C-alpha positions in Angstrom: 81.4 25.6 -14.6 80.2 28.6 -12.5 82.6 31.6 -12.5 83.3 33.1 -9.1 82.7 36.9 -9.0 85.1 37.5 -6.2 88.5 36.9 -7.7 90.2 39.8 -5.9 89.0 38.6 -2.5 90.3 35.0 -3.1 93.6 36.0 -4.6 96.6 35.0 -2.5 98.9 37.7 -1.1 102.6 36.9 -1.4 104.8 38.6 1.3 108.1 37.2 0.0 108.8 34.8 2.9 105.2 33.6 3.3 101.8 33.6 1.5 98.3 34.5 2.8 95.8 32.4 1.0 93.3 35.2 0.4 92.7 38.9 1.1 90.4 38.6 4.1 91.7 39.6 7.5 89.8 38.7 10.7 90.5 41.9 12.6 91.2 42.0 16.3 88.2 41.9 18.7 88.5 41.3 22.4 86.3 38.3 23.4 87.2 38.1 27.1 88.6 34.6 26.5 92.1 36.1 26.1 92.5 37.1 29.8 92.5 33.6 31.5 94.6 30.7 30.3 91.9 28.2 31.3 89.8 29.7 28.5 92.3 29.2 25.8 90.8 25.8 24.6 87.6 27.9 24.0 89.6 30.6 22.3 91.4 28.0 20.1 88.0 26.6 19.0 86.7 30.1 18.3 89.6 31.0 16.0 89.8 27.5 14.6 86.2 27.7 13.4 87.0 31.0 11.5 90.2 29.4 10.0 88.1 26.4 8.9 85.6 28.9 7.4 88.3 30.1 5.0 89.8 33.3 6.5 93.3 34.0 5.3 94.7 36.0 8.2 93.5 36.2 11.8 94.5 38.8 14.4 93.9 38.0 18.0 92.4 40.2 20.7 94.8 42.4 22.4 97.6 40.9 24.6 99.5 43.3 26.9 103.3 43.4 27.0 103.4 44.3 30.7 101.2 44.9 33.7 100.9 48.7 33.1 99.3 47.8 29.7 96.4 45.8 31.0 93.1 46.8 29.6 91.3 45.0 32.5 92.8 43.9 35.9 95.0 40.9 35.4 94.3 41.0 31.7 96.0 38.8 29.0 99.7 39.3 29.1 102.7 37.7 27.2 105.9 38.4 29.1 107.3 35.1 30.3 108.1 31.7 28.9 105.2 30.3 31.0 102.8 32.3 28.9 103.6 30.4 25.7 101.9 27.0 26.1 98.2 28.1 26.1 98.8 30.2 22.9 100.1 27.1 21.1 96.6 25.7 21.3 95.4 28.8 19.3 98.1 28.8 16.7 97.8 25.0 16.1 94.0 25.3 15.7 94.4 28.0 13.1 97.4 26.5 11.2 95.7 23.1 10.6 93.2 24.9 8.4 95.8 26.8 6.4 95.3 30.2 7.8 97.9 32.6 9.3 97.5 34.2 12.7 99.0 37.3 14.3 99.0 38.1 18.0 98.0 41.7 18.7 100.2 43.5 21.2 98.0 46.1 22.9 99.1 48.4 25.6 95.9 50.2 26.8 97.7 53.3 28.2 95.1 55.6 29.8 92.3 53.4 28.5 93.1 50.8 31.1 90.5 49.9 33.7 93.1 49.3 36.4 95.1 51.5 38.7 98.6 51.1 37.1 97.7 53.1 34.0 100.3 55.3 32.3 100.4 57.5 29.2 102.4 60.1 27.3 100.9 62.8 29.5 98.9 62.7 32.8 95.6 63.5 31.1 92.6 61.4 32.1 90.5 59.6 29.5 86.8 60.5 29.5 85.9 56.8 29.2 88.0 55.2 31.9 88.2 55.7 35.7 91.9 56.3 36.5 94.2 59.2 35.7 97.4 58.0 34.1 100.9 58.7 35.3 103.2 60.3 32.7 105.8 57.8 31.5 109.4 58.6 32.3 112.2 58.2 29.9 113.2 55.0 31.7 109.6 53.6 31.6 109.4 54.3 27.8 112.6 52.5 27.1 111.6 49.6 29.4 108.2 49.4 27.6 110.0 49.2 24.2 111.9 46.2 25.6 108.6 44.7 26.8 107.1 45.0 23.3 110.2 43.3 21.8 110.1 40.5 24.4 106.4 40.0 23.8 106.9 39.7 20.1 109.7 37.2 20.6 107.5 35.0 22.9 104.7 35.2 20.3 107.1 33.8 17.7 108.0 31.0 20.1 104.3 30.3 20.6 103.9 29.7 16.9 102.3 32.9 15.7 103.1 34.0 12.1 103.6 37.5 13.4 102.3 40.3 15.6 100.1 43.3 15.1 101.2 46.4 17.1 98.1 48.3 18.1 98.6 51.9 17.4 95.1 53.2 16.8 91.7 53.6 18.5 93.3 55.8 21.2 95.4 53.2 22.9 98.9 53.9 24.3 100.9 54.3 21.0 98.1 56.5 19.6 98.3 58.5 22.8 102.0 59.3 21.9 101.3 59.8 18.2 98.6 62.4 18.7 98.7 65.9 20.2 95.3 65.1 21.7 97.1 63.6 24.7 100.8 64.0 24.0 101.8 67.3 25.6 105.4 66.3 26.3 108.3 68.7 25.7 111.1 66.1 25.6 112.2 63.9 22.7 109.0 61.9 22.8 106.7 64.8 22.3 106.3 68.0 20.2 106.8 67.6 16.5 105.6 64.5 14.7 109.2 63.2 14.4 109.3 63.0 18.2 105.7 61.8 18.8 106.2 58.8 16.5 109.6 57.9 18.0 108.1 55.5 20.5 106.2 53.5 17.8 109.1 53.5 15.4 111.6 52.3 18.0 109.2 49.4 18.9 109.0 48.3 15.3 112.8 48.5 14.9 113.4 46.6 18.1 111.0 43.8 17.2 112.4 43.5 13.7 115.9 43.2 15.0 114.8 40.5 17.5 112.6 38.3 15.3 114.3 38.5 11.9 112.9 39.1 8.5 110.7 36.1 8.2 108.1 37.2 10.7 105.1 39.4 10.0 105.0 42.8 11.7 101.7 44.5 11.2 101.1 48.0 12.6 97.5 49.3 13.0 97.6 53.0 12.4 94.8 55.5 13.1 94.0 57.3 9.8 91.4 59.5 11.4 91.6 60.2 15.1 88.2 62.1 15.1 89.2 63.9 18.3 90.5 67.5 19.0 94.1 67.9 18.0 94.2 64.6 16.1 96.8 63.9 13.4 96.5 65.4 10.0 96.6 63.2 6.9 100.1 64.4 6.1 101.2 63.4 9.6 99.5 60.0 9.2 101.5 59.5 5.9 104.7 60.6 7.6 104.1 58.0 10.3 103.3 55.3 7.8 106.4 55.9 5.8 108.6 55.9 9.0 107.0 52.6 10.1 107.7 51.1 6.7 111.3 52.1 6.9 111.5 50.7 10.4 110.5 47.2 9.1 106.7 46.6 9.1 105.3 44.0 6.7 101.7 45.1 6.7 99.9 48.4 7.5 96.5 48.0 9.0 94.2 50.9 9.5 91.9 52.2 12.3 89.3 54.9 12.3 88.5 57.0 15.4 89.4 56.9 19.0 87.1 55.0 21.4 86.2 58.3 23.0 85.4 60.0 19.6 81.8 61.1 19.3 81.6 60.5 15.6 80.1 57.0 14.7 82.5 54.8 12.8 81.0 51.2 12.9 77.3 51.4 13.7 74.6 50.4 11.2 74.0 54.1 10.2 77.6 54.4 8.9 77.6 53.6 5.2 79.6 50.5 4.1 83.3 51.2 3.4 82.7 54.8 4.5 86.4 55.5 5.2 88.2 53.5 2.5 89.2 56.6 0.6 91.5 57.5 3.5 93.1 54.1 3.2 93.6 54.7 -0.5 95.4 58.0 0.2 97.9 56.2 2.5 98.3 53.3 0.2 99.6 55.7 -2.5 102.5 56.7 -0.3 103.8 53.3 0.9 104.9 50.1 -0.7 103.8 47.6 2.0 100.3 46.0 1.7 97.6 48.2 3.3 94.5 46.8 5.0 91.1 48.6 4.8 88.7 48.4 7.7 85.4 49.6 9.2 81.9 48.6 7.9 83.1 46.0 5.3 80.6 43.2 5.9 79.5 41.9 2.5 81.6 40.4 -0.4 80.4 42.9 -3.0 81.8 45.7 -0.9 85.1 43.9 -0.2 85.5 43.0 -3.9 85.0 46.6 -5.0 87.6 47.9 -2.6 90.2 45.4 -3.7 89.4 45.7 -7.4 89.6 49.5 -7.3 93.1 49.2 -5.8 92.2 51.2 -2.7 93.5 48.5 -0.4 95.4 45.2 -0.6 93.4 43.4 2.0 90.0 43.9 3.7 89.5 43.5 7.4 86.4 42.5 9.2 85.8 41.3 12.7 82.1 41.4 13.6 81.0 39.8 10.2 83.1 36.8 11.1 81.5 36.6 14.5 78.2 36.5 12.7 79.3 33.9 10.2 82.6 31.9 10.6 82.2 30.6 7.0 81.9 34.0 5.3 84.9 33.3 3.1 83.9 29.8 2.1 80.4 30.9 1.2 81.9 33.7 -0.9 84.3 31.3 -2.6 81.4 28.9 -3.5 79.0 31.5 -4.7 76.7 31.2 -1.7 76.7 34.8 -0.7 72.9 34.7 -0.2 73.6 32.2 2.6 75.9 34.5 4.6 74.6 35.2 8.1 75.1 39.0 7.8 76.5 41.2 10.6 73.9 43.9 11.2 76.4 46.2 13.1 74.3 46.3 16.2 77.2 45.9 18.6 74.9 44.6 21.3 76.6 41.2 22.0 80.1 42.0 20.9 81.3 45.4 21.9 78.6 46.0 24.5 79.6 42.7 26.2 83.3 43.7 26.1 82.7 47.0 27.9 80.6 45.2 30.5 83.4 42.6 31.1 81.3 39.8 29.6 82.3 37.3 27.0 81.7 38.7 23.6 79.4 36.9 21.2 77.0 37.8 18.4 73.3 38.7 18.4 72.8 36.8 15.1 75.1 33.9 16.0 75.0 32.8 19.6 77.6 30.2 19.0 80.3 32.8 18.4 82.9 32.3 21.2 80.8 29.5 22.6 81.9 26.8 20.1 82.8 24.3 22.7 79.6 24.8 24.7 76.9 25.3 22.2 77.5 22.2 20.0 75.0 21.2 17.3 75.4 17.5 16.9 73.9 15.4 14.1 71.0 13.3 15.5 71.0 9.5 15.1 67.3 9.3 14.5 66.0 12.2 12.5 62.4 13.3 13.1 59.8 15.3 11.3 59.6 18.7 13.1 57.0 21.4 12.7 57.9 24.9 13.7 54.9 27.3 14.0 55.8 30.9 13.5 58.3 32.3 11.1 59.7 35.1 13.2 63.4 35.3 14.1 63.1 32.7 16.9 61.1 30.3 14.7 63.5 30.6 11.8 66.5 30.1 14.1 64.9 27.0 15.6 64.1 25.6 12.1 67.6 26.2 10.9 69.3 24.5 13.8 66.9 21.6 13.7 67.6 21.1 10.0 71.3 21.4 10.5 71.1 18.6 13.0 69.4 16.3 10.4 65.7 16.7 11.2 63.1 17.1 8.4 61.7 20.6 9.2 58.5 22.3 8.1 58.1 26.0 9.0 54.6 27.4 9.2 53.9 31.2 9.0 50.5 32.8 8.8 51.5 36.0 7.1 52.8 36.4 3.5 56.5 36.7 4.6 58.8 35.4 7.3 60.6 37.7 9.7 58.0 38.6 12.2 58.5 41.9 14.0 61.9 42.3 12.3 59.9 43.4 9.2 58.8 46.4 11.2 62.3 47.1 12.7 64.0 47.2 9.3 62.0 50.1 8.0 63.5 52.4 10.7 66.1 54.7 9.1 69.5 53.3 9.8 68.2 49.8 10.5 68.0 48.6 6.9 70.5 45.8 7.5 
């Protein structure tokens, strides 16, 4: 019997009231399918494929608790009973494969590309078009209620929990950090005031949904902007969130406007995990590591060293929905590796196009780009072993054809063999 080398990745995580079957989290990534209910069958197929591929915990793209929180005009929102039914397609598709799923509640704050934007202070973001209005005391309290309502509806829709987005520079991060929060009332100033908004949201949700519901908070460990939070402030926030009732602590690195790279190919794998380890020492809830974790060896090392309790990846699971299953069956060399190019995932998102993957065009197109088994297999010759030739050969073989690939040079890969020698492009 072959021994699997990834015991820590495959070990279940017991949360008391529920169990996650392994330590892999599919992190939140906006696909563009979240914003229109008629796209939810496609969204269900997308997440269902990753659940079938073995992922333990899935987190959806951001869903707003109210209109002011839209990232895009008329973006995905959960604030009425009428919003529930489409989400049940998603939760059912995931649960039938034994995975858990959280709905991410995301209020964009000043990052919104719509005219209703609000924030802690009226300071315009350098990466979005509208100057925000400063939230009043009443608006803050109403928004807390909106978060609680959103989480309650998510529970009714069948989600195992929610993730509260508090990193990457979105609304809660805009309150947590002095970079934007210049208020002089009880919601600004010292860290105890700046974190009040986030803490009250967690308390409100926990009181509403009960104990047997996952509340995950995604906290920025490094803001990488002027007047960002110190590590001691981050730890203070994490401990307050734990006391307020979170189940899991997820981590984020850098605001979207930060000028320091955090996820591109040139960033070393697991470059920021030591910051995760520092926070993990100070809290009892499970902590999730993120950013540039794309291969099993990296993930296993993080978990085995005790620096995190779970590992989060989003883009690698766009690239290969069966990443976990291949890891579990010692087929790591078959993983379709994320190359951190961002060209079809993040770039598409910022252009208001459906996100997909440069190395996996089926990502988010599972219901449209369907590779069916053929009834009459043929002998197929593919001439040229470049990227296109290899892809054609792979798809033809997966459909049942007998394929022969011809390449004139001594190795396949075509012009990619030139591209990979450029510094920072090794992957």
